[in-house]
N, C-alpha and C positions, 0 to 999 in steps of 0.2 A: 400416550402411556407414560412417558417419562415425566411430562409436565404434571400429571396428576399424582404420580408416585412420590415426587420430591416436593412436599408441601413447603418446606423451608425456603426453597429456591424461588417461590412465587411471592415472597414478602418484599415490600420496599423497606430498605434499611439505610440509615444515614451512613455515608461513606467516611472513611478515615481521611485525615489531612493528606493532601497531595504532596508527595516527595519527589525529589529530582530523579529523572530517569537516566540510567547509565549505560544503556545497551546500544550497540551499533553494529548490527549483523548484516546489513543489507547494502553495504557499499559496493560500487561497481568494480570491475576488474582493474580498471585504470584509476589509481589513487588520485590522479590529477583532475579527473572529471568532476566538474562542479554542477552541471546542469542535469540533476537527477533527483527524483523524489527521495532517494536514500539519504540525501543531505538536507531533506526538509524543504526543497524548492516548492513554491506555491505559485499558481497562476493567479495574479491579482487583477489583471485587466486584459482584454483582448478585443479585436475588431470583429472577428467572425470566423465561422467554420461551416463546413458542409452539413455536418450533423454531430450529435453528441457521441457517435461512434467514431467519427473522424475528427476528434477534438484536438485542441492545442496540447493536451496532455499526452496524446499519442506521439508527439515529437520528443518527449523526454522519458518515455517508459522503457527505453533500451530494447524494444522489441522491433526487429526489422520488418515484421509482417504487418505492423500498424503504421498509420501516417496521419498527420494533420493535413486535412483537405480544405482548400478554400471554397467559398460559395461558387456556384456556377458562373463562369465568365467574369469573375472578380478576383483576379490573381494576386493583387497587392493587398496583403493582410498583415497585421502585426499582433504581437502578444507581449505582455510584460510579466516577467518572472521576478519573484522576490526570493533572495537567498536567506537562509537562517543565520548567516554570519557575514560580516563584511569580508569581501574576498578580492583577490587580485587575479584578473584574467590575463593570460599571456597568449592563448591560442583560441581561435573560434573556427567553426566549420559545420559540416553535416555529413551524414551517411545517406546514400541514395539508392542502395541496392534494393531489389525486389519490387520496384515500382513498375506497374504494368497498366497501360503502355508507358515506356520510359520517357516519352515526350511530355508526360505530366510531371516528371520529376523537377523539383526546384533547381534553378540554374544560378540565381543571384540572390544573396541575402545581405541585409544591412544589420549590423549589431551596434547598439548604443547602450551606454551605461549611465547609472545615476546613483547617488548616495541618498537622496531624499525621495525618490519616486516622482519628482516634479520636473526637475531640470535634467535633461539627457544630453549627452555629448557622444559623438560618433566614436566607436572603437575601431570599426573597420567594415568595409563592404567587400564580399568575397564571391568569386565565381566557382561553382561546384559542378563537377561532371556528373552525368547520369550513370547509374549502375555501379557505383563505387563507394565502398565504405571508408569510414575514418579519414575523411578529407579535412585536415585542419591546417590553419594558416597562422603564422606568427603575427601578432599585433603588438603595438606599444603597450606595456604593462598598464592596466587600468584597474583602479580600486572602485568597487561597485557594491551596492546592496541590491540594486535592481538592474535587470537586463531586459532591454526591449529588442526584439528581433522582428524584422520586416521582410516578407517575401516579395521580391521585386519582379522576377521573371522565372519562367520555366523553359523547357526545351522545345517549345513550339505548339503545345496543345492548348487551345483557347478555353477548354471546358473547365479545368481546375488545376490548381497547383498542389503538388503532393510533397510533404516534408516528412520522411520516415523518422529521422533522428537529428536533432540539433545537438551541437557539441560546443562546450566552453570549458577550457582547461586552465588550471592555475592552482591557487592555494587559498585556504581560508586564513584570515588574519586575526581571528579572535575565536574564543570558545562560545558556541551558541548556547542560549538558555534552553532549558527543557521545554518542550512544546506544551502548550496549554489549550486543550481541546474543549474543556467544559464551557457551556454557555448555550444560549439560544441563537440559532442560525437560520437565515433565510436562504433556502436552496430552491431556486426557481419559484414556484408557487407554494412550496411546502415549508412549514416550520419544523426545524429539526432541533431537538434538545439533546445535548450531550452532557454526560456526567462522568467525571474522571476521579478515580479512587486509586491513588498511587499510579501504577502502570495499567490497571484495569480501566476499561472504557465501556460505558453503557450509552445507548442512544435510542430515541424514538422519533420517527418521522411521521408527522401528522397527515397521513393518507387515509383512504378508506378501502380496506382495513389498514391500521397502522403498520409501519415497518419498524421492527425492533432489532437492535444491534447488541452484540457483545464481542469484546476482543481486548486487545492490549496495545499500549504504546510501546513499540519496540525500536529503540534508538530514536529517530526523528519521524517515524512513520507509525500510524495507527492501522493495525490489521484487524478486520472484524468479520464475523459471520452475521447473517441477518435472516429473518423470516418475516413473511407477510401473508397472512392467511395460510394457504397450503403451498406457497412459493418459498424458495430458499436460495441463498447465494452467499457471496463473499465480497469484500470491499477493502480498499485502502485509502487513507486520507493523509494529507499533510496540512499544517497550519502555519501561518506566518508568525514572526516573533512578537508582534503586537496583538496577536490573537484576534484579528479583525477580518481575516480572509482565510478560507480553507478551499482546497480542491482535492479531487480524488476520482477514482474509478470504481464502479461496482458491476457485478456480473450475477446472472442466474447460474445455478448449478443443477445439473440433471442427474440421472441415475449413474452415469459413469464418472462423476466428479470433475469433469472438465468444464471450466467456466465458459459461458457463451453470452453473446449480445451485451458486451460491456459498454457502459455509458459513462460520460463525465458528469461530475457534480462540481458546481462552483457555488460557494456560500459566502455570505456576509453576516457578521455578528449583529444581532439585534438586541442583545442584552444578556442578563444572567438567566440561568435555568435552575429549577429546583434540584436538590440532590436526590438521586434515586438509583436503584438497581433494576435492570430489566431481568425478567425470569429466564435464566439460562436454560432450564429444562424445557420451557416452551419452544425456544429456538431449536434445541437439540431434537425435540420430538419431530419437528418438520423435516430436519435434515436426515434423521434416521429413517423416516418413512420414505423419503425420496431416494436415498442412496445407501442407507445402512450405516453411515458414519457422519461425523461432524468435525471439521477442522477446529481444533481447540487452541486458537491463537493466544488464549490466556496463559498458556505455559510458555514462559519467557526464559531464554537461555543466555548465558554470558558468552563472550567470544571464545572462551576456553572449553565450551561445551557443557559446563555445569549449569544445572537449573538454578535460576535465581528464585529461591523459595518465597521471599517476601513479595517480589513482583508478581509471582504466580499464585498468590494466596487464593484469589477467587476461583481459579481453575482447580486447585487442590481441594478446596471446599466442595466444589461441584462434584468431583470424582468421589469424594467421601460420601456425599449425600446419595449419589447413585448407588453405591455399594450398600448403603443402609436401606434404601428404598426397594432394592431388588436382591434379597439375600440369596436367591438361587442363581444369580448371574455373576459373572466376572466382568471386569472392565478391560477392554482391549485398547491399548494405546500403540499406534503405528507411527514410528518416527521416520519421516520421509526427508531425504536429502537429494537435492537436484542441482548442486552447486557447480558441477563440472561435467564434461563429456565422458569421464572415466568411471565406468560402472564400479570397478573394484575400489577406487578411491572414495566414491560416494558411499558405498556400503560400509567401508571401514569407519568413516566418519559417523555414519548413522548408527552403527553398532556401538561405537564409543559413547555417543550421546544417549542411546537407549540404556546402556549400563548405568550411566550417571543419573539418568532420570529415575530408573528403578530404585537406586540407592537413596536418592533424595526423597522419593515418595514414601519409602519405608521409614526413613528417619522422621518424616512428618507424621507418622502414625498410621499409615494405610497398610492393610494386611497384604504381605507379599504374595501369599497363595491365591489371592483373588485378583491379581493383576497379571495380565498378559501383555508384555511389552515386546514389540517386534520392530524390526528395522527394514527399510526398503530404500530403493533408489530409482530415480528417473533421469535419463540422460537427454531427454527431449524438452527439458524445461529450464534452460539456463539463462534466458534473458532476465534482466533485472525485474521486469514486471512479473514473470512467472516464478522467479525465486521468491518474490514477496508473497505470492499466493501459495506456493507448493512446498517451500521449506518450512515444515510444520509438524505437528503431531495430530493424528486423526483419532477421535474418540468413537468407540462403539461398545455395544454390549454383547457378551458371549455366554451361552449356556454352560453350566458346569458339566 
């Protein structure tokens, strides 16, 4: 319905010149934590993993319920991360809570650093206990651009090694460049084209049928919605400073909006891609049929809660097109905040952002009487990974 009603959204249009991205909303609670997608960390190489659901990315997503799992009976594995800025590491370690059985939990880790990704030197080898979070150990200050972590032992289970969360603390030594996602990427057997227009990001994965993406670069992370045939879901990606490697996670979304069956994507650049826009209404159509709403990651907020109108231009245009295509409907925008365990605090922040969103959309020329802007909170979604997915605005249509 929506895809057919908004004809303008289905046209390919040449994007504007890419501008620097200034947002940084997804940093972890500990400002010294470096090993996180919030800082644009990318997996650039790895030895192996049990599956794409137990991937190396599970060790840096900040979620204690996920883990990097080694292949069966092959406990010694390694992964190389690239930081978006040259950094100084002063502590390393891991969190091992919630591994079941606990004998699978990693027991010994080796950390090595490099400035060029070729020559690595040891930072430290640490022993970690089972069932204990935030175990970090002081190491000699080490300047790195790349970090290689090797799992050496676990607590006795020969079947697999489980690493819920890797930790590396310190400070960045330079300002990172804005991430550049545009290009043609090889992800497993698929060609994935990405087109970046300011903060807006569009993508097509050449599958049968194709998977199409829309979202925005928010800080150092791209957050997207996707559709493929009658399937729909969400994703996030990061890209390294040279724009040669990307990594990220994607999920399906069902009727209750909770993501499931998340898998890792690892990509290598294969060249340039044509400039294009994917049809946002087509993606929205699938999401609305599945769950009645679509995460509108194209609405990008500044740290003070104000909407960045320029960065959000594509989303604002989409809302306007929806209002024109369906004159008997209103647009509902639900501002969701899940940043803390405190329901009252989350709601206060969500209401403040909702008020600022309403004012910004009216200033942009959208009719206030046809906008329903609501605020809500979830206190069960506070890991970094879930904040990336759930701190957002949901789009839906409502009858007058």
